[in-house]
VOGU-3710 file (C-alpha; in Angstrom, 3 decimals, decimal comma):
1> xxxxxxxxxx> 14,063/31,623/-7,388  12,112/34,445/-5,655  9,131/32,121/-5,304  11,263/29,454/-3,642  12,739/32,042/-1,298  9,246/33,271/-0,410  8,118/29,716/0,339  11,142/29,085/2,556  10,543/32,380/4,378  6,855/31,542/4,894
11> xxxxxxxxxx> 7,745/28,093/6,240  10,349/29,573/8,586  7,834/32,145/9,850  5,255/29,407/10,401  7,705/27,247/12,322  8,840/30,215/14,422  5,293/31,269/15,328  3,882/27,775/15,925  5,251/27,419/19,493  3,944/30,883/20,352
21> xxxxxxxxxx> 0,495/30,031/19,007  0,414/26,751/20,909  1,548/28,420/24,131  -1,169/31,055/23,792  -3,722/28,326/23,130  -2,689/26,445/26,269  -2,847/29,645/28,291  -6,264/30,437/26,839  -7,592/26,970/27,634  -7,137/27,558/31,335
31> xxxxxxxxxx> -8,158/31,212/31,335  -10,976/31,550/33,813  -12,798/34,143/31,750  -12,483/36,027/28,510  -13,928/39,399/27,635  -16,822/39,066/25,169  -16,026/41,889/22,760  -18,221/42,097/19,714  -15,632/43,014/17,071  -13,114/40,217/17,808
41> xxxxxxxxxx> -15,933/37,675/17,958  -17,335/38,965/14,666  -13,887/38,707/13,080  -13,479/35,180/14,488  -16,820/34,159/12,990  -16,056/35,579/9,546  -12,506/34,202/9,514  -13,727/30,723/10,472  -16,360/30,940/7,729  -13,725/31,976/5,181
51> xxxxxxxxxx> -11,433/29,202/6,400  -14,234/26,664/5,994  -14,911/27,800/2,424  -11,222/27,635/1,489  -10,912/24,263/3,217  -13,932/22,929/1,310  -12,356/24,041/-1,982  -9,071/22,394/-0,992  -10,918/19,196/-0,057  -12,717/19,180/-3,402
61> xxxxxxxxxx> -9,402/19,486/-5,190  -7,645/16,971/-2,919  -10,396/14,442/-3,569  -9,201/14,230/-7,145  -5,822/12,941/-5,969  -6,404/11,112/-2,671  -8,987/8,448/-2,005  -11,545/8,894/0,764  -11,188/12,684/1,090  -14,751/13,226/-0,095
71> xxxxxxxxxx> -15,949/10,722/2,498  -13,746/11,520/5,507  -13,859/15,320/5,410  -17,664/15,836/5,312  -18,184/13,242/8,054  -15,497/14,856/10,210  -16,923/18,341/9,596  -20,353/17,069/10,615  -18,814/15,549/13,756  -17,145/18,924/14,459
81> xxxxxxxxxx> -20,488/20,695/14,106  -22,094/18,249/16,552  -19,156/18,686/18,936  -19,540/22,454/18,663  -23,255/22,240/19,416  -22,522/20,130/22,485  -19,753/22,530/23,525  -22,110/25,514/23,449  -23,944/23,968/26,391  -20,721/24,253/28,416
91> xxxxxxxxxx> -20,165/27,984/27,726  -20,850/30,195/30,705  -21,479/33,928/30,419  -20,960/36,240/33,386  -22,003/39,873/33,678  -19,718/42,069/35,752  -19,253/45,790/36,166  -16,353/45,479/33,705  -18,597/43,988/31,015  -19,579/40,586/29,698
101> xxxxxxxxxx> -17,233/37,631/30,053  -17,480/34,042/28,888  -15,784/30,780/29,742  -15,594/27,706/27,555  -14,863/24,191/28,728  -11,147/23,888/29,566  -11,316/20,106/29,134  -12,595/20,469/25,583  -10,037/23,171/24,789  -7,168/20,998/25,994
111> xxxxxxxxxx> -8,591/17,995/24,127  -8,728/19,915/20,859  -5,228/21,235/21,461  -4,006/17,664/21,999  -5,710/16,649/18,757  -3,894/19,431/16,883  -0,564/18,429/18,412  -1,083/14,746/17,569  -2,028/15,691/14,014  1,053/17,887/13,586
121> xxxxxxxxxx> 3,474/15,367/15,055  1,958/12,418/13,192  2,058/14,311/9,899  5,659/15,365/10,484  6,792/11,862/11,442  4,949/10,279/8,535  6,328/12,887/6,122  9,879/12,267/7,325  9,398/8,497/7,035  8,192/8,892/3,463
131> xxxxxxxxxx> 10,907/11,387/2,521  13,888/9,644/4,088  12,766/6,044/4,433  11,058/3,495/2,334  7,584/4,079/3,832  4,567/5,143/1,812  1,515/7,157/2,760  -1,366/4,867/3,771  -4,378/4,852/1,440  -6,909/4,996/4,278
141> xxxxxxxxxx> -7,037/5,538/8,008  -6,156/8,461/10,208  -2,563/8,705/8,932  -3,636/8,957/5,298  -3,930/12,301/3,551  -7,713/12,031/3,840  -7,471/11,274/7,565  -5,223/14,258/8,159  -7,645/16,503/6,263  -10,540/15,060/8,249
151> xxxxxxxxxx> -8,999/16,346/11,484  -8,971/19,801/9,927  -12,627/19,371/8,979  -13,493/18,419/12,552  -11,728/21,479/13,935  -13,327/23,815/11,393  -16,808/22,427/12,048  -16,311/23,032/15,757  -14,924/26,535/15,157  -17,843/27,510/12,930
161> xxxxxxxxxx> -20,432/26,604/15,540  -18,562/27,999/18,525  -17,622/31,350/16,969  -21,151/31,837/15,630  -22,653/31,040/19,025  -20,322/33,389/20,916  -20,873/36,180/18,392  -24,669/35,832/18,418  -24,908/35,717/22,229  -22,655/38,758/22,586
171> xxxxxxxxxx> -24,545/40,675/19,885  -27,855/39,861/21,600  -26,430/41,061/24,911  -25,383/44,382/23,368  -28,672/44,741/21,460  -30,795/44,066/24,561  -29,051/46,780/26,543  -26,817/44,556/28,615  -29,423/41,983/29,600  -28,085/38,443/29,624
181> xxx> -30,764/35,936/28,661  -30,652/32,200/28,425  -30,772/30,899/24,852
//
């Protein structure tokens, strides 16, 4: 019983904080510049790396139960890495008297946010159809379990590249005594 109560409390907390997280993400997508602080960027890099490791373990386990996970997730993660590499060309760093600032592509940020929203809504609708209707989860395609996990792989691949790039550029800026160089 305590475990069930803890799960319900965790789900309620997640559902309560989800709109706040999405609102902050939308606000951040259109932010003209963000302060490039070393510690938050280092934490973002390490947390995205830990998330990728945990996600890879979950994908390995999920592949035992759902078809195509071992195919969809690595391909999507590779696509996310390529997307992240392309996105690093759109990052702009600016030196001011207040410090170093950076700006990512707002179009890409909004596009990834839309992808997350579509994934959440599609998963919720499909879950409700399965739970309360006579629908079944598709075996393949973007609405399958493997397709839903692939979206997570895409986002994690992108996050790994982008957080590493931002951290390394900011660390190089601090190491070089505040000199901003082109990569």
